[in-house]
N, C-alpha and C positions, 0 to 999 in steps of 0.2 A: 552759408554752409547748411542751414535748416531747409532752405528751399532746394539745395542739392539733394539732401537726404530725403526729402519729400518726394522729389522727382525720381530718385532711384527706387524708393519704395514702391511708387505708383507703377514704374517700369517693370519691377520684379512681380508685382501683382498681375499686370497685364500679360506678362510672359507666362506666369503660371497658369491663367486662364487659357491662353492660346495652347499651351501644352496638354492642358486637359481636354481643350476641344479636339485636338489632334488625335490624342489617344481615345477619346470617345467615338470618332468617326472610325478609327482602325478596328475598335471593338465591335461596332455595328457591322462592318463589312465582313469580319471574321465570322460572325454569327451567320450572316446571309450565305457566305461561302460553305459553312459547314452543312446547313440543311440543303443549299443549292447543289452541292457535289453530289449528295445522295440522289436528288431528284435527277440530275443530268444523267447519272447512271441508269436511271429506269424509264428514260424517255422512250426506249425502244418498246416498253410494255403497252404504251398507250398510242402506238402507231396504228394508222389504218391506211393499208395499201391496196384495197380492193377498188379497182378503177370504177366498178359499177355503182358503188356507193358514193362517187363524187358527181353523178349526173343529177340535173334538177328533176323535180317531180314530173314537170310537163314534158319531159323528153319521151319520144315515142317508143324507145327501148325500155324506159323505166315503166311506163304505162303497160307494156306487154309483160314485162317481169312480174308485175302485180296480178295481171290477169291469168297468166299461165300457172300460177300457183294453185289455182282452183282445179286445173287438170292433173296435178300430182300432189301426193301428200306431203312430200318434202322436197326442198331444192337441193340439187346435187352439185358437188364440187369434185369433178373427176380427177384422179390421178391415174396416168396411163403408164403401165410397165410395158416397155417394148423390148422383145428379145429378137435378136437377129443372128442368124447362123451363116457361117462362111461357105455352106453348101446346104443342099436341100435337108430339110430337118429329118432326123431319124426317130424312129418310135421310142428309143430311150430318151432322146432329148424331150421329145413331147411328154413322156411320162414324167420326166423330171418337172416340166412346167406345170403339169396338172397337180402334182404334189405340193409344188410350192404355192399354187392358187389355193389349194385346200387348207394349207397351214397359215394363211395369212389372218384369218379371223381370230386365231389364238395369239397372235403377237401381243406382248404386254405393252400397254399404253398408260403410263403412269402407274402409281402404286396399286390403285384398285380397279383398273379398267383394262380392256382389251381391244384389239382394233375392230373387232366384230361389233362392238357397242356403238361405232359412228359410221358403219357400213349400211347403205340403203338396199344393197342386193348382194347375193354371192358373187364372188369373182370367178369368172369363167374364162376359159382360154379360147381365143379366136385366132385361128391359123390365117395367113395371107393366102391369095390365090397362087402366088408363085411358089409357095412352100419353103419360103426361106426366113419367115419371121412369124412372130406370134404377138398378140396384143392381149394383155390383162387389164381390163378397165376395173379400177378401184373406185367405185362411186361413195364418196363420203357424204354425210349429211352435212349441208352447208352451214347450218347454225352451230352444230356441234364442232365442226373443223374450225371455227373462229374463236372457240372458247379457249381459255387459258388454262394450261396445266403446269404449275410451277411458274417458271420464268419464260416459258415458250408457248406459242399458240399450237393447238392440236395438229393443225395442217402441216407445220414445219416439222413437228415431231413425227408424223406419219411418213412424210417424204424421206426424212433421214432414215427412218427404220425400214422403209421398203428398200431403199439403196443399199444399206448394210445387209439386210437379208438376202437380196438378189445377188450381191457380190459373193456371199457365202455359200448359197445354194444353187445358183445357175451359172455364173460366170466360169468360163473354162470349157475344155471339150469342144472348141469351136463356136461357143455361144458368148455373145456380149449383150449387156442389159442397160437400159437407160430408164430413168422415170421422167416423164414429161407430163404434159396436159396442163390445164389451168392451176392444179395444186403444185405442180413442179415448178412452173414459172413463179408463183407466189414465193414458195421456199427459196428459190435461186435470187429473188429480187431481195428478199429479207437478208440473205447471206451477203449480198453485194452492199447493202446499206449497214451491214454490221460493222464496217470499217470506219463509220462516222465517229464513234466514241473513242477510238483510239488512233487509228492511222491518220485520218483527215486533220484532226486537232493538233496531232504531233507534228505533221507536215506544216500546217499553217503557222504554228507557234515558232517552229525552227526558222522558217523562211523570214518571219517578221523579226525575229532575235538577229539574224545574221544582217538584215538591212539595218536595224537599229544600231547595231555595233559599228557599221560603216558610217552612219549619219552621225552619231554622237561621238564615237571614238572615246567611249567611256566604259569602264567595267560595271558600274553600278546603274546609271540612268536607264539603259535598255530594259534592265530587269523591273525597275519600277513601273515602265509601261507595260510590259509583258503581264505583271501581276494585275495591273488595271484591267486588261482585256480579259483574263482568266476569271477575276472575281465578277466582272459584268456579265460573263457567259454564265456562271453559276446563278446569279440573280435571275437573268432571263429564263434559265432552265427551271427555276423554282416556281415561277409564275406560270410558264407554259405546261409544265407537268400537271400542275392542280387543275388548270382550266381544261386541259385535254381528258384528264381523268374524270372530270365532273361532266364531260360530254358538252362543254360550252363552245369550244373549238376543236377541229379536226388537225391532227398532226400525221403527216406521212413522211416517208423516209427522205425524200428530196426537200420538203420543208425543213426537216430537222438539220440536214447537211447545209442548206442555205443560212439558216440561223447561226450555226456556229460560224461560218466564214463571216457573215455580216456583222456580227458582235465583234469579233476579233478585229476586222479591218476597220469598222467605224470607231471603236474605242481607241485603236492606235492613232488613226487620223485625228481625233479630237485631242489626244495626248499630245501628238507632235505640235499642233497649233499652239495648245496652252504652254507647252514647255518653250517653244520659241519666243513667245510673247514674254514669258517669265525671264528668260535668258536677256531680253532687251531691257527689262525693268530692273534687273539686277545691276546693270551698268548705270543706272539713273538714281538709285536710291541705295542706302546702306543695309537696311533691315530687310532680310528675306521674307518676313511676313507682310512688310509693306509692299515688296515687289510683287509677291503673289497675290495680294489684294488688287493692286493696280493691274496685273496680268488677267485676273478673273473678270475684272470690271470691263477691260478691253476685249476679251475673248468670249465673253457669255453671249454677245449679241451674234457674232457669226457662227458660233457652234450651236447655239440655240436654233438660228434660222436654217442651219444646215440640218440638224436632226428634225425639225419641224418640217422642212421640206420633204425629207426621205419619208417621215412618218405619214405625211399627207399624201405623198405619192402611193405609198404602199397601201394605205386604207382605201384607195381607189379600187383596189383588187376585191373588195366587198361587193363590188358591182358585178362580178363575175357570176355566171350561173353555174359554174363547176365548183364544187366544194374544195377541190384540191387548190384551186386558184384563190377562192374567196378567203379560205383558212390561212393561206400563207401571209395575206395582208396584216392581221393582228399578230400572227406570230413573229413576223419580221419586225413589225412595229414595236412589239414589246422588247425585242433585242436591241433596236436603236434607242429606246428610252433607257434601257439598262446601261448601254455604252455611255450615254450622255451624263447619266447621274454618276457614274464611275470615274469618268474623266475630270468631272467638276467638283468631286468630293473626295474620292479615294486617292486619286493622284496628288492633289495638293497636299493631303496629309502625308503621304509617303515622301514627298519632296521636302517637307518642313519638319520631319520627325527628329531631326538632328538639331533643332532649334537655331541658334545664331550661327551655328557651323553648317547650315543646310547648303551653302554654296559648294561644299565638297562633294555633293552629288554629281557635279559636272567634271570632276577631276578626270584627266589632268588639264582640261581646257576651261578653267575656272573663271567665269565672268567677273571682272573687278569694276568697282565704281569708276565712271568716268574713262572708260577703256576704248572709245571710238578710235578707229583707226587714224583719223585725220587730226587727232589731238584736241578737237574743240570740246567746249563744255557739254555736259550731257544734255541731249534733247535739241540742240541747234546745228545739226549736221548739214552741210550744203548738199545740194543734189548731186553736185560733181563728186564730192567726198563719198557720198553714200553709194553712188554707181561704181566708183572705183573699189570701194571695200566689198561689194557684192559680187565681184569677179565676173563669172559668166552671165549672171542675171543682169549685172550692170551693163554688159555689152548688149545684151537682148534689149534692154530698156533704151539704150542709145539707138539702136537700130529701128526700134518702134518709133522713137521720136523724131528720127530724121526721114523715115520712108513709111509713115503709117499706112497710107492708102496703097502702096506697092505690097506692102507686108500683107495686109488683110485680103486684098484682091487675089494675089498669088496663092494664098493659103486656102481661100474659098474654092479657086479653081481646082486646086489638087483634091480637095474634099469632094466636090462635085463629080470629078473623074472617077474617084472610087465609088461614088454612090451609084454610078451609071450601071453597075453590075447588081444592083439592088433587085431588079426584077427577076434575076436569075436564082434567087434564094428560094429553095424548095422547102417548104413547111406544110406539106399537105398530110403530113403523118407517116409513121413508119411501121413496119411489121413488128410483132412482138418479138420475133426472133432476131431483130436488129438492134434490140435495146440493149443487149449485152456486148461489150466489146472484147470479152475473153471467152474461151471455150467453157460453157456450162452444159450440165447434163440435160436440161430441159430443151435446149436449143438443138443439140445434137440428136436427141431423142425425137424431136419433132421432124427433123430432116429424114431420119430413118423411117418414121411413121408414114411420112407422106410418099416415101420411095415404094413402100409395100401395101399400103392401105388407102381408102379415100379418107384424106385428112379431114374432110368436113363432116365426117359422120360423128366426130366427137362432140362438138357444140353446134348443132344445126341451126339454120336460121328458123325462127319461130314467127308464124303468122296467125293472128287471131282474127277470125272472119265471122260475120253473121252466117248462120246456118243456112239461110236462103241464097247466099252468095257463094257458098262453099266450093261447088263444082266449078264455077267461072273463075274464082280465084286460084283454085288448085291449078287449072289449066294455064291461067296466066303466069304462074310461078314456074311451072314446068317448062314453058317456052322461053324463059330467060337464059341467055348464054351464061355458062359457069355453073348452072345448077345441075348436079348429077341426078337427083332424085327428090321428088317431093310427095309425101303421103299425108292423108288425114289421120290424126291420132284416134284409134279405136279402142274399145274396152278389152282389158286383158282378160284372157280365160284360162290361163295356165299359171305355173309358179312363176316367181319373179325372174326376169331374163329370158322366158320363154317367148318364142315368136306368137303373135295373135292369130286367130282363127281367120280364115280368107273371107268369112261372111260376118265377122264382128262388126256391130254397129258403131257408128262414130261416137265419141264422147262428146255431149253436149251440155255446156254449162250457161245458163242464162241466156239461152239462144244463140250461143257462139260455139264454134268449133276451132280446134287447133291443127294447123298445118305444118309440119316439120320439113324443112327443105335442106338437103345435103348439098354443100358446095364442092366443087372439084379442089378448090384450094382450102387450105387450112383456115379456120376462123380467126386465127390471130394474124393473118397476113392482110396486106393491103389490097390484093386481088380480091379477097372474099368481102372487104369493106365495099370495094366498087360493085360487086355483085348485088350486095344489099341495096344500094342506091337504085340499081335497075329494077330489082324486085319491087321496091317501094313504088317506083313510077309506073310499073306494069299493073299492080293491084289497084292503084288509084283510079286506072281506066275503067276497071269493072266493079269496084265498091269503094266508095268513100268513107266507109266505116272500118275497113280492114287496117290492122296496124302490124307492123313489122319489126321484130325485135330479136333478140339472141346476142351472143357474144360479139359477133362482128358488127352488128347494129349499134352496140354500145360503143365501139371504136368509132363508128361513123358519126354518131351523135357527140361523142367527145370532141372530135375535130370540128364539127360544125358549131358547136358550142364556143369552142376556142376562138374561131373565125368572128363569131358575134361579139365575144368578149373584147377582142382586139379593137373592133370598130366602136365600142362603146367606151372602153377604159382609156385608150390613147387620148382622145380629145379632152376627157375629164381630167387626166393628170395634168396636161398642158395648162389648162384653165386653172386649176389649183395651184400649180408651181408659179404660174404668171402672177396670181394674186399675192402669194407670199413674197415673191420678189419685188413687187409694187410697194408692198408695206415695208420690207426691209430697206430697199434703196431710195425711198421716197421719190419715185420717178416712174415713168411709163416707158420712155424710150429705151433706157438701158435694160430693163427687164425683157422687153421685146427682142432687143438684139441679143441678149444672153439665150433666150429660148430658142430664136432661129439658129444660132450658132451651134447650139446642142443638138437640134433637130439634124442639122447638116453633118454633125459627128456621128449621129446614130445611123444616118443613111450610108455613109462611108464605112462604118463598122459592119453593118450587114453586107454591103457590097464586097468588102475585102472576105468577109466571112464565107460568102457564096463562092468566091474563087477557090479559097482554101478548101472548103468541105466538098465541093463538086469536082474540082481538078487536081487537088494535091492528095487529099486524104481518101477520095472517092467514096464518101459516105452515101447512103441510099436516100437521104433526105433528112428532115428535121421533124421532131414533134410540133404539132400545130401550136403548143403553149410557148416555144422557144422563143418566137419574135415578141410576144407579150412580156415575158419575163425579162428578156433582154432590154426592152424598151423601158420598163418600169425602173429597173436597176440602173440602167445607163443614164436615163434623163434625170432621175432623182438623185443618183450619186455623183454623176457627172457634173451636174450643176453646182455640187458642193464646192468645187474648186474655183468656179467663177464667183460663187459667193465670198469664199474666203478672200479672193482677190479684190472684188468689188466693194466689200465693206471696208477694206483697208483703203482702196482708191477713193471712196467717199469721204473717208476720215481725213486723208490727206489733202482732197480736193477743197474741202471747207476752209482750209488754211492757205494752200498754195495754188488753187486753181485746178481745173480738171486736167489739162495736159501734163503739168508737172506732177498732179496727184497719181496720174496713171502711171508715169515712169517711177515715182517713189514706191508706189505700192507694188509694182511689178518687181523692182529690185529688192524690197524687204521680203516679200512673201515667196519669192522664186524657189528658194532653196527647200523651205518647209513645205510648200504645197506639192513640189516635185516628189519629196520624200513621202508624203502622204499618198499621193497617186501610185507610186511604185509599190508601196506597202499594200494598197487595197488591190491592185492588179495582182501582186504575188498571192495574196490571200485568195482571191477568187480562183486563180491558177491552181491552187491545191485541190479544188474540186476534181480536177482531172485525175486524181489518184484513185477515185471511185470507178470502177470499169462499166459505166453506163453512158450510152451515146447522149442522152439529154444532158446530163451534168457535164460532160466533156465539151459539148457545143456551148452550152450556157457560160461555163468557165472561160472558154476562148473569147466569146463574144464580149463579155463583161470586161476581162482583163484587157483585151485590145481596146475597147471602147474607152475604158478609164485611162489608158496611157494616151489615147488620142486627145482626149478632153484635157489632160494634164499637160501633155507637151506640145500640142498644136493649138487647141481652142483657147485654153487659158493663157498660153504663152504668147501666141501671135494673133490669132483671129479676133478675140474680144478686145485685147488692149489695142490693137491697131484700129479696130472700128470706134472705140470710145474715144481714143485720141484724135481720130479724124473728125468725128463729129462734135467733139469739144464739149463745152458748157451745155449745149442742147442736149446732150445724153440724159441731164437730169430734168428735162421738160416733164410736167408743168411746174415743177418747184425749183427751177433753175436759179431764180433769183437768191436763193440762200448759198449759192456757190459763187465765190467771187470769179471775176473774169479772168480769162487766160492771160498770163503775161507774156505770151509769144504770139506771133501773127502767123496765121494758116495761108500759105500760098496756094496758087491755082492748082497745084499738084497734090495738095492735101498734106504736104509735109510742114512740119513746123519750123520756122524761122528762128534760129538760136539767137539768144540775147545774152547780155553780159551776165557772168556767173553771179555777180553781186546782187542782180536784181531777182535772183531765184532764192535767196536766202530769206526765210521767214523772219 
């Protein structure tokens, strides 16, 4: 009796300590969520969406941007007010426009400022040659426009104010008004990203919740997983906000959207894997705490390997020369780390908060001790019983076991056929007007501007040339097709905005002059980007010291840098992931097979994407960064499912041999990995709610690729390959794995043996 009392006392003491541990973890995460929630709401304040700021210092357009500052006192960020009439403009309409232009400088900007404080020149009215449109260039000081007033940047406030004032003073009586130009595009981009904090997160969490309810058929468990994802997101936001505010990393709108999706998807995936193993262990031990301890011990290696692989792949983006790409690496890596910590600390605490009654979280499908379907004692289920209990995945397992070579060869042929369309994937960049998928003011205004004015006048191509080569460079630029006009910048002799005197001398700074070239196409278009390439080739022939920059040149340099990044980062990611897999699986052959399978999956994804984008949706092309982002996410995330499968296969192979290990691993993990893949595909699909071409294409490619990895590569290709190769999959450490207990025939299929020989 005394021993029994001591045992009960010790048990109560351990239970109290466990309870305190659970409560401590919950309190820590509640604190993190409190501060992180506030930081999440302020991420928009530390965003940087200026594409020019992302270019490397050695880019030609960046060098020109620095040099041209010596030719002007302040850098300009123009907002263009475009007015169009349904007939020829009348004197009254022109007078209204003049009065509107004169009133702009007095518009209030914040509590103690007016618009005139950030203007570089008075606003003048420029009529079009056809007499049906007016252009009012509002030249903002670039530095002042990027400052913060309250919770919004000056440029966004100015554009909103111009649109409201124009709607009140000009619209009507046959006039329509739009605000476009670089400032207008920035404001519309910020507005598009404004849905990240609310709409995107709401859609992603709603989709995940629906899937989890279908998977678990429980009213409680899905909310525990959702809370884990939300708390992980607040932790990631807390870290990212402070690093971005300190200038240690750069956060833009698309990085923030990807962060939200990645954290929700990854945290849910890790939670699904842990919960599945926890459910298994609850059938084997009585104590929920013991079952969770065993589940954590079994799950931590594949989850850590998955998180480590994704983080390693994402950090390869630091090799990018584009700040927008290189900064995404650490931002997303922080998100994955937060998801990993939440899934392995917060979720177990939530699942154990009811103590001995914690099994109830699975209600109404509560797992009970010794509840295997075939009635055997816990932990000694036969392969036949396991496959029978696994339903669909048991049937897939038997198919792979009987026809392994036929399965993986036919699967590879289908993926190769889809990959045949890969060369048709267009990722040479898109015009800025193609970025938005909905009608926005800046795009419509740009189209109206191009109809009535020389669109290239707004942001000309800038050429910095040695004074001695100026005339030769000027002549070369003027001869380039697509250049409407090219002039040497001369000294001003009148008030701001007035034309220079005909005989004004050129501005010379440190022996260099500036040439402004107006393109026929707008600087935001791909046509202007092509003209810049021709200008650079032309001036190189007459002066090897001349440099070509400007807005269109920045787009060209961004596209060229993205191409360079693809060539550098892709092989690096593959090498890093291969090393991680070798360390995880203690093999060389199996990791090589997995990487090759995922490369084939990526090729098929881009091939199908090309068909859909080019022939179904009719997109004008894709941003040059789309293939890079798609590759990093698909290879890093897609390999997760092979990791989840192969770690279980190796675990089973150490006891049962490789071929039976493949079948057991596939049967046991089929449901949970499929659920995880569907969840991640659905969360990335939520990015499509943001009306931006880049994010729609990325969401489609990642969602499609994840489904291919989950339903095809992990289900058929990798199991079929490993089953066919057999014990040699674990070379050069294959001796640690017992020989297979079935004989491989010449066709690559496994010859079945008596069921009794398959029981461990």
